[in-house]
mmCIF file of the C-alpha atoms, coordinates in Angstrom:
data_MODEL
# 
_entry.id   MODEL 
# 
loop_
_atom_site.group_PDB 
_atom_site.id 
_atom_site.type_symbol 
_atom_site.label_atom_id 
_atom_site.label_alt_id 
_atom_site.label_comp_id 
_atom_site.label_asym_id 
_atom_site.label_entity_id 
_atom_site.label_seq_id 
_atom_site.pdbx_PDB_ins_code 
_atom_site.Cartn_x 
_atom_site.Cartn_y 
_atom_site.Cartn_z 
_atom_site.occupancy 
_atom_site.B_iso_or_equiv 
_atom_site.pdbx_formal_charge 
_atom_site.auth_seq_id 
_atom_site.auth_comp_id 
_atom_site.auth_asym_id 
_atom_site.auth_atom_id 
_atom_site.pdbx_PDB_model_num 
ATOM 1   C CA . MET A 1 1   ? 0.251   0.115  -0.577  1.00 0.00 ? 1   MET A CA 1 
ATOM 2   C CA . ALA A 1 2   ? 2.978   2.180  0.623   1.00 0.00 ? 2   ALA A CA 1 
ATOM 3   C CA . LYS A 1 3   ? 4.483   1.600  -2.468  1.00 0.00 ? 3   LYS A CA 1 
ATOM 4   C CA . ASP A 1 4   ? 1.285   2.858  -4.602  1.00 0.00 ? 4   ASP A CA 1 
ATOM 5   C CA . LYS A 1 5   ? 1.012   6.381  -2.334  1.00 0.00 ? 5   LYS A CA 1 
ATOM 6   C CA . SER A 1 6   ? 4.300   6.538  -2.781  1.00 0.00 ? 6   SER A CA 1 
ATOM 7   C CA . THR A 1 7   ? 4.456   5.810  -6.827  1.00 0.00 ? 7   THR A CA 1 
ATOM 8   C CA . SER A 1 8   ? 1.146   8.212  -6.977  1.00 0.00 ? 8   SER A CA 1 
ATOM 9   C CA . LYS A 1 9   ? 3.046   10.941 -5.651  1.00 0.00 ? 9   LYS A CA 1 
ATOM 10  C CA . ALA A 1 10  ? 5.756   10.534 -8.163  1.00 0.00 ? 10  ALA A CA 1 
ATOM 11  C CA . SER A 1 11  ? 3.110   10.479 -11.283 1.00 0.00 ? 11  SER A CA 1 
ATOM 12  C CA . LYS A 1 12  ? 1.484   13.409 -9.278  1.00 0.00 ? 12  LYS A CA 1 
ATOM 13  C CA . ALA A 1 13  ? 5.547   15.161 -9.042  1.00 0.00 ? 13  ALA A CA 1 
ATOM 14  C CA . VAL A 1 14  ? 6.022   14.857 -12.602 1.00 0.00 ? 14  VAL A CA 1 
ATOM 15  C CA . ALA A 1 15  ? 2.219   15.686 -14.009 1.00 0.00 ? 15  ALA A CA 1 
ATOM 16  C CA . ASP A 1 16  ? 3.040   19.361 -11.617 1.00 0.00 ? 16  ASP A CA 1 
ATOM 17  C CA . SER A 1 17  ? 6.252   19.463 -13.018 1.00 0.00 ? 17  SER A CA 1 
ATOM 18  C CA . LEU A 1 18  ? 4.980   19.515 -16.318 1.00 0.00 ? 18  LEU A CA 1 
ATOM 19  C CA . GLY A 1 19  ? 2.925   22.947 -15.354 1.00 0.00 ? 19  GLY A CA 1 
ATOM 20  C CA . SER A 1 20  ? -0.095  23.501 -17.226 1.00 0.00 ? 20  SER A CA 1 
ATOM 21  C CA . LEU A 1 21  ? 0.547   20.485 -19.063 1.00 0.00 ? 21  LEU A CA 1 
ATOM 22  C CA . GLY A 1 22  ? -0.400  18.259 -16.178 1.00 0.00 ? 22  GLY A CA 1 
ATOM 23  C CA . SER A 1 23  ? -3.207  20.478 -15.085 1.00 0.00 ? 23  SER A CA 1 
ATOM 24  C CA . LEU A 1 24  ? -4.721  20.705 -18.602 1.00 0.00 ? 24  LEU A CA 1 
ATOM 25  C CA . GLY A 1 25  ? -3.619  16.461 -19.015 1.00 0.00 ? 25  GLY A CA 1 
ATOM 26  C CA . ASP A 1 26  ? -5.809  15.809 -15.347 1.00 0.00 ? 26  ASP A CA 1 
ATOM 27  C CA . SER A 1 27  ? -8.892  17.226 -16.823 1.00 0.00 ? 27  SER A CA 1 
ATOM 28  C CA . LEU A 1 28  ? -8.562  15.565 -20.514 1.00 0.00 ? 28  LEU A CA 1 
ATOM 29  C CA . GLY A 1 29  ? -6.974  12.571 -18.680 1.00 0.00 ? 29  GLY A CA 1 
ATOM 30  C CA . ASP A 1 30  ? -9.706  11.872 -16.309 1.00 0.00 ? 30  ASP A CA 1 
ATOM 31  C CA . TYR A 1 31  ? -12.193 12.765 -18.768 1.00 0.00 ? 31  TYR A CA 1 
ATOM 32  C CA . LEU A 1 32  ? -11.047 9.963  -20.974 1.00 0.00 ? 32  LEU A CA 1 
ATOM 33  C CA . LYS A 1 33  ? -10.430 7.584  -18.854 1.00 0.00 ? 33  LYS A CA 1 
ATOM 34  C CA . GLU A 1 34  ? -13.845 7.923  -17.715 1.00 0.00 ? 34  GLU A CA 1 
ATOM 35  C CA . GLN A 1 35  ? -15.704 8.035  -21.526 1.00 0.00 ? 35  GLN A CA 1 
ATOM 36  C CA . ARG A 1 36  ? -13.101 4.827  -21.650 1.00 0.00 ? 36  ARG A CA 1 
ATOM 37  C CA . LEU A 1 37  ? -14.555 2.788  -18.878 1.00 0.00 ? 37  LEU A CA 1 
ATOM 38  C CA . GLN A 1 38  ? -18.216 4.277  -19.773 1.00 0.00 ? 38  GLN A CA 1 
ATOM 39  C CA . SER A 1 39  ? -17.622 2.408  -23.260 1.00 0.00 ? 39  SER A CA 1 
ATOM 40  C CA . ARG A 1 40  ? -16.388 -0.769 -21.226 1.00 0.00 ? 40  ARG A CA 1 
ATOM 41  C CA . LEU A 1 41  ? -13.296 -0.473 -23.343 1.00 0.00 ? 41  LEU A CA 1 
ATOM 42  C CA . SER A 1 42  ? -9.932  -1.333 -21.439 1.00 0.00 ? 42  SER A CA 1 
ATOM 43  C CA . LEU A 1 43  ? -7.091  0.516  -21.815 1.00 0.00 ? 43  LEU A CA 1 
ATOM 44  C CA . ARG A 1 44  ? -5.354  -1.714 -24.294 1.00 0.00 ? 44  ARG A CA 1 
ATOM 45  C CA . GLN A 1 45  ? -8.775  -2.272 -26.094 1.00 0.00 ? 45  GLN A CA 1 
ATOM 46  C CA . LEU A 1 46  ? -9.229  1.558  -26.814 1.00 0.00 ? 46  LEU A CA 1 
ATOM 47  C CA . ALA A 1 47  ? -5.507  2.041  -27.676 1.00 0.00 ? 47  ALA A CA 1 
ATOM 48  C CA . ASP A 1 48  ? -5.759  -0.788 -30.413 1.00 0.00 ? 48  ASP A CA 1 
ATOM 49  C CA . GLN A 1 49  ? -8.551  1.257  -31.627 1.00 0.00 ? 49  GLN A CA 1 
ATOM 50  C CA . VAL A 1 50  ? -6.738  4.274  -31.770 1.00 0.00 ? 50  VAL A CA 1 
ATOM 51  C CA . GLY A 1 51  ? -3.831  2.710  -33.185 1.00 0.00 ? 51  GLY A CA 1 
ATOM 52  C CA . VAL A 1 52  ? -1.488  4.480  -30.407 1.00 0.00 ? 52  VAL A CA 1 
ATOM 53  C CA . SER A 1 53  ? 0.434   2.180  -27.882 1.00 0.00 ? 53  SER A CA 1 
ATOM 54  C CA . ASN A 1 54  ? -0.825  0.749  -24.546 1.00 0.00 ? 54  ASN A CA 1 
ATOM 55  C CA . PRO A 1 55  ? 1.621   2.965  -22.470 1.00 0.00 ? 55  PRO A CA 1 
ATOM 56  C CA . TYR A 1 56  ? 1.050   6.102  -24.371 1.00 0.00 ? 56  TYR A CA 1 
ATOM 57  C CA . LEU A 1 57  ? -2.577  5.818  -23.926 1.00 0.00 ? 57  LEU A CA 1 
ATOM 58  C CA . SER A 1 58  ? -1.443  5.317  -20.282 1.00 0.00 ? 58  SER A CA 1 
ATOM 59  C CA . GLN A 1 59  ? 0.505   8.801  -20.374 1.00 0.00 ? 59  GLN A CA 1 
ATOM 60  C CA . ILE A 1 60  ? -2.199  10.758 -21.421 1.00 0.00 ? 60  ILE A CA 1 
ATOM 61  C CA . GLU A 1 61  ? -4.455  9.038  -19.705 1.00 0.00 ? 61  GLU A CA 1 
ATOM 62  C CA . ARG A 1 62  ? -2.820  9.952  -16.132 1.00 0.00 ? 62  ARG A CA 1 
ATOM 63  C CA . GLY A 1 63  ? -1.958  13.360 -17.522 1.00 0.00 ? 63  GLY A CA 1 
ATOM 64  C CA . LEU A 1 64  ? 2.037   12.787 -18.424 1.00 0.00 ? 64  LEU A CA 1 
ATOM 65  C CA . ARG A 1 65  ? 1.441   13.112 -22.382 1.00 0.00 ? 65  ARG A CA 1 
ATOM 66  C CA . ARG A 1 66  ? -0.666  15.879 -24.080 1.00 0.00 ? 66  ARG A CA 1 
ATOM 67  C CA . PRO A 1 67  ? -2.072  14.145 -27.357 1.00 0.00 ? 67  PRO A CA 1 
ATOM 68  C CA . SER A 1 68  ? -1.848  15.646 -30.834 1.00 0.00 ? 68  SER A CA 1 
ATOM 69  C CA . ALA A 1 69  ? -4.914  16.972 -32.540 1.00 0.00 ? 69  ALA A CA 1 
ATOM 70  C CA . ASP A 1 70  ? -5.354  13.459 -34.576 1.00 0.00 ? 70  ASP A CA 1 
ATOM 71  C CA . VAL A 1 71  ? -5.164  11.645 -31.742 1.00 0.00 ? 71  VAL A CA 1 
ATOM 72  C CA . LEU A 1 72  ? -7.944  13.617 -30.078 1.00 0.00 ? 72  LEU A CA 1 
ATOM 73  C CA . GLN A 1 73  ? -9.556  12.884 -33.408 1.00 0.00 ? 73  GLN A CA 1 
ATOM 74  C CA . GLN A 1 74  ? -8.937  8.820  -33.542 1.00 0.00 ? 74  GLN A CA 1 
ATOM 75  C CA . LEU A 1 75  ? -10.265 9.265  -29.280 1.00 0.00 ? 75  LEU A CA 1 
ATOM 76  C CA . ALA A 1 76  ? -13.001 10.397 -30.321 1.00 0.00 ? 76  ALA A CA 1 
ATOM 77  C CA . LYS A 1 77  ? -14.048 8.250  -32.799 1.00 0.00 ? 77  LYS A CA 1 
ATOM 78  C CA . ALA A 1 78  ? -13.417 5.420  -31.415 1.00 0.00 ? 78  ALA A CA 1 
ATOM 79  C CA . LEU A 1 79  ? -15.221 6.546  -27.812 1.00 0.00 ? 79  LEU A CA 1 
ATOM 80  C CA . ARG A 1 80  ? -18.276 7.700  -30.100 1.00 0.00 ? 80  ARG A CA 1 
ATOM 81  C CA . ILE A 1 81  ? -17.790 11.692 -28.570 1.00 0.00 ? 81  ILE A CA 1 
ATOM 82  C CA . SER A 1 82  ? -17.103 15.056 -30.016 1.00 0.00 ? 82  SER A CA 1 
ATOM 83  C CA . ALA A 1 83  ? -13.642 15.642 -31.065 1.00 0.00 ? 83  ALA A CA 1 
ATOM 84  C CA . GLU A 1 84  ? -14.137 19.217 -30.637 1.00 0.00 ? 84  GLU A CA 1 
ATOM 85  C CA . GLN A 1 85  ? -15.065 18.385 -26.904 1.00 0.00 ? 85  GLN A CA 1 
ATOM 86  C CA . LEU A 1 86  ? -11.823 16.555 -26.793 1.00 0.00 ? 86  LEU A CA 1 
ATOM 87  C CA . TYR A 1 87  ? -9.955  19.580 -28.162 1.00 0.00 ? 87  TYR A CA 1 
ATOM 88  C CA . VAL A 1 88  ? -11.056 21.899 -25.657 1.00 0.00 ? 88  VAL A CA 1 
ATOM 89  C CA . ARG A 1 89  ? -10.384 19.922 -22.804 1.00 0.00 ? 89  ARG A CA 1 
ATOM 90  C CA . ALA A 1 90  ? -7.137  19.555 -23.949 1.00 0.00 ? 90  ALA A CA 1 
ATOM 91  C CA . GLY A 1 91  ? -6.916  22.863 -24.554 1.00 0.00 ? 91  GLY A CA 1 
ATOM 92  C CA . ILE A 1 92  ? -6.647  23.241 -27.885 1.00 0.00 ? 92  ILE A CA 1 
ATOM 93  C CA . VAL A 1 93  ? -9.965  25.095 -29.062 1.00 0.00 ? 93  VAL A CA 1 
ATOM 94  C CA . ARG A 1 94  ? -11.247 28.056 -26.176 1.00 0.00 ? 94  ARG A CA 1 
ATOM 95  C CA . PRO A 1 95  ? -14.573 27.402 -25.592 1.00 0.00 ? 95  PRO A CA 1 
ATOM 96  C CA . ASP A 1 96  ? -15.561 30.522 -24.636 1.00 0.00 ? 96  ASP A CA 1 
ATOM 97  C CA . THR A 1 97  ? -15.671 32.373 -27.813 1.00 0.00 ? 97  THR A CA 1 
ATOM 98  C CA . GLU A 1 98  ? -17.422 31.513 -30.588 1.00 0.00 ? 98  GLU A CA 1 
ATOM 99  C CA . ARG A 1 99  ? -14.970 33.046 -33.527 1.00 0.00 ? 99  ARG A CA 1 
ATOM 100 C CA . ALA A 1 100 ? -12.198 32.127 -31.875 1.00 0.00 ? 100 ALA A CA 1 
ATOM 101 C CA . GLY A 1 101 ? -13.129 28.561 -31.893 1.00 0.00 ? 101 GLY A CA 1 
ATOM 102 C CA . SER A 1 102 ? -13.753 28.532 -35.563 1.00 0.00 ? 102 SER A CA 1 
ATOM 103 C CA . VAL A 1 103 ? -10.779 29.389 -36.436 1.00 0.00 ? 103 VAL A CA 1 
ATOM 104 C CA . GLU A 1 104 ? -9.182  26.488 -34.238 1.00 0.00 ? 104 GLU A CA 1 
ATOM 105 C CA . LEU A 1 105 ? -11.220 24.040 -35.653 1.00 0.00 ? 105 LEU A CA 1 
ATOM 106 C CA . ALA A 1 106 ? -10.996 24.816 -39.233 1.00 0.00 ? 106 ALA A CA 1 
ATOM 107 C CA . ILE A 1 107 ? -7.141  24.628 -38.681 1.00 0.00 ? 107 ILE A CA 1 
ATOM 108 C CA . LEU A 1 108 ? -7.466  21.478 -36.710 1.00 0.00 ? 108 LEU A CA 1 
ATOM 109 C CA . ASP A 1 109 ? -9.661  19.906 -39.811 1.00 0.00 ? 109 ASP A CA 1 
ATOM 110 C CA . ASP A 1 110 ? -7.610  20.760 -42.549 1.00 0.00 ? 110 ASP A CA 1 
ATOM 111 C CA . ALA A 1 111 ? -6.108  17.822 -43.916 1.00 0.00 ? 111 ALA A CA 1 
ATOM 112 C CA . HIS A 1 112 ? -3.856  19.681 -46.240 1.00 0.00 ? 112 HIS A CA 1 
ATOM 113 C CA . LEU A 1 113 ? -1.440  20.569 -43.520 1.00 0.00 ? 113 LEU A CA 1 
ATOM 114 C CA . THR A 1 114 ? 0.898   18.451 -40.851 1.00 0.00 ? 114 THR A CA 1 
ATOM 115 C CA . GLU A 1 115 ? 0.710   17.938 -37.283 1.00 0.00 ? 115 GLU A CA 1 
ATOM 116 C CA . ARG A 1 116 ? 3.497   20.582 -36.987 1.00 0.00 ? 116 ARG A CA 1 
ATOM 117 C CA . GLN A 1 117 ? 1.764   22.676 -39.172 1.00 0.00 ? 117 GLN A CA 1 
ATOM 118 C CA . LYS A 1 118 ? -1.252  22.858 -37.086 1.00 0.00 ? 118 LYS A CA 1 
ATOM 119 C CA . GLN A 1 119 ? 0.420   23.445 -34.106 1.00 0.00 ? 119 GLN A CA 1 
ATOM 120 C CA . SER A 1 120 ? 2.500   26.156 -34.992 1.00 0.00 ? 120 SER A CA 1 
ATOM 121 C CA . LEU A 1 121 ? -0.964  28.044 -37.016 1.00 0.00 ? 121 LEU A CA 1 
ATOM 122 C CA . LEU A 1 122 ? -2.696  27.494 -33.441 1.00 0.00 ? 122 LEU A CA 1 
ATOM 123 C CA . ASP A 1 123 ? 0.169   28.714 -31.739 1.00 0.00 ? 123 ASP A CA 1 
ATOM 124 C CA . VAL A 1 124 ? 0.299   32.164 -33.685 1.00 0.00 ? 124 VAL A CA 1 
ATOM 125 C CA . TYR A 1 125 ? -3.347  32.298 -33.577 1.00 0.00 ? 125 TYR A CA 1 
ATOM 126 C CA . ALA A 1 126 ? -2.738  31.798 -30.020 1.00 0.00 ? 126 ALA A CA 1 
ATOM 127 C CA . SER A 1 127 ? -0.342  34.732 -29.603 1.00 0.00 ? 127 SER A CA 1 
ATOM 128 C CA . PHE A 1 128 ? -2.390  36.907 -31.563 1.00 0.00 ? 128 PHE A CA 1 
ATOM 129 C CA . LEU A 1 129 ? -5.781  36.708 -29.379 1.00 0.00 ? 129 LEU A CA 1 
ATOM 130 C CA . ALA A 1 130 ? -2.873  37.110 -26.482 1.00 0.00 ? 130 ALA A CA 1 
ATOM 131 C CA . LEU A 1 131 ? -1.480  40.424 -27.638 1.00 0.00 ? 131 LEU A CA 1 
ATOM 132 C CA . ASN A 1 132 ? -4.283  41.565 -28.220 1.00 0.00 ? 132 ASN A CA 1 
ATOM 133 C CA . ALA A 1 133 ? -5.942  40.783 -25.149 1.00 0.00 ? 133 ALA A CA 1 
ATOM 134 C CA . ALA A 1 134 ? -3.067  42.430 -23.160 1.00 0.00 ? 134 ALA A CA 1 
ATOM 135 C CA . ALA A 1 135 ? -3.151  45.722 -25.912 1.00 0.00 ? 135 ALA A CA 1 
ATOM 136 C CA . PRO A 1 136 ? -5.385  49.261 -24.588 1.00 0.00 ? 136 PRO A CA 1 
ATOM 137 C CA . ALA A 1 137 ? -8.558  48.999 -26.331 1.00 0.00 ? 137 ALA A CA 1 
ATOM 138 C CA . PRO A 1 138 ? -7.949  51.587 -29.331 1.00 0.00 ? 138 PRO A CA 1 
ATOM 139 C CA . THR A 1 139 ? -9.051  54.969 -29.399 1.00 0.00 ? 139 THR A CA 1 
ATOM 140 C CA . ALA A 1 140 ? -11.176 56.432 -32.312 1.00 0.00 ? 140 ALA A CA 1 
ATOM 141 C CA . PRO A 1 141 ? -9.857  59.296 -33.806 1.00 0.00 ? 141 PRO A CA 1 
ATOM 142 C CA . PRO A 1 142 ? -10.008 62.523 -32.692 1.00 0.00 ? 142 PRO A CA 1 
ATOM 143 C CA . THR A 1 143 ? -13.131 64.379 -34.621 1.00 0.00 ? 143 THR A CA 1 
ATOM 144 C CA . GLU A 1 144 ? -12.169 67.399 -37.285 1.00 0.00 ? 144 GLU A CA 1 
ATOM 145 C CA . GLY A 1 145 ? -13.836 69.930 -34.596 1.00 0.00 ? 145 GLY A CA 1 
ATOM 146 C CA . GLU A 1 146 ? -11.637 68.097 -31.380 1.00 0.00 ? 146 GLU A CA 1 
ATOM 147 C CA . ARG A 1 147 ? -8.003  67.985 -33.570 1.00 0.00 ? 147 ARG A CA 1 
ATOM 148 C CA . ASP A 1 148 ? -8.939  72.100 -34.498 1.00 0.00 ? 148 ASP A CA 1 
ATOM 149 C CA . GLY A 1 149 ? -9.574  73.214 -30.412 1.00 0.00 ? 149 GLY A CA 1 
# 
């Protein structure tokens, strides 16, 4: 029993050391595990359906690995759930802005882009959104009367 506790603590420490990935991964991992159990699938069965290794899927469920959009899409198919829901839980798509979500989903759905290109575009888009959110709101140019007076 003590060994299980120390192993659990070690896993938690690794997940915590991954920073935001750990917190995103925990939420996503917990959700995936819950969906897998509801579908009555073993870890091995789901890994086979998705085309990933059993240890890799286990690491995703424990929040130690962040899956690519393609793996999330395959997980969604195998579990018969919405890929968009997994993207939100993985932190790829933000649920709060409908427009931002549509841009992100369009990038993820583009079959002509590689996984690396998709991630690069998502990173650039997120940085633009963060930059715009941090910048003060633009003020309207002065009217003609204000300029003269």
